[in-house]
N, C-alpha and C positions, 0 to 999 in steps of 0.2 A: 505494499499497500504506500503510495507517495504523499510524503509528508507536504503540507502547506505551509507557507512561511506566514508569522504573524500579520504584516501588512495586507496579504491577501486575505486573511479572517477577517479582519475587518471591513472589508470591502463586500463581504459576503450578505446579499439582504434574503429574507425567506417571504416566500408567496407574495401574491399581490392581491389580496383580500385584506382590508383594513376592519373587518368585524370585530369589535370589540364586547366584552361584558357589558357595558352601560348603555350601547345602542341595544345589543338584545333585550336588555331588561326595559328600555324605553318601548320598544318596539311591544313587547306583551303588553305592558301597561295599557298603552292604545288599545289593544285589542281587549283588554277586560274592560275599559271605558264602554266602547263600542259594543260588547256584548251587554254589560248591563244597560247602556241605554236602549237597545233593544229589546230587552226583557219589559223597561220600564214602558216603552211604545205600546209594546204589545199588549200589557196588562191594561194600558189606558184604551186600547182599541176593545178589546174584549169586555171590558167594565161599560163600554158605550153601548155595544151590542147586545147587551144582557139589560141594560137599563139598570144599571146597577151602580150609581153614582150616589156620591154624599150632597144632602142638601147643602145649600149655600145660605140658605136662614137660619 
């Protein structure tokens, strides 16, 4: 196996993707917010269809 000099080692970069933990965490949080919003909208539509709304008075 060929030995690599330290100067060459400093120039080596790995991978082309730069997806990091915080980016993945932010995407997961956005998906959770959209999911919760979908549940709320669906629940509201269901309650309107069933005429099961709380009185405003």
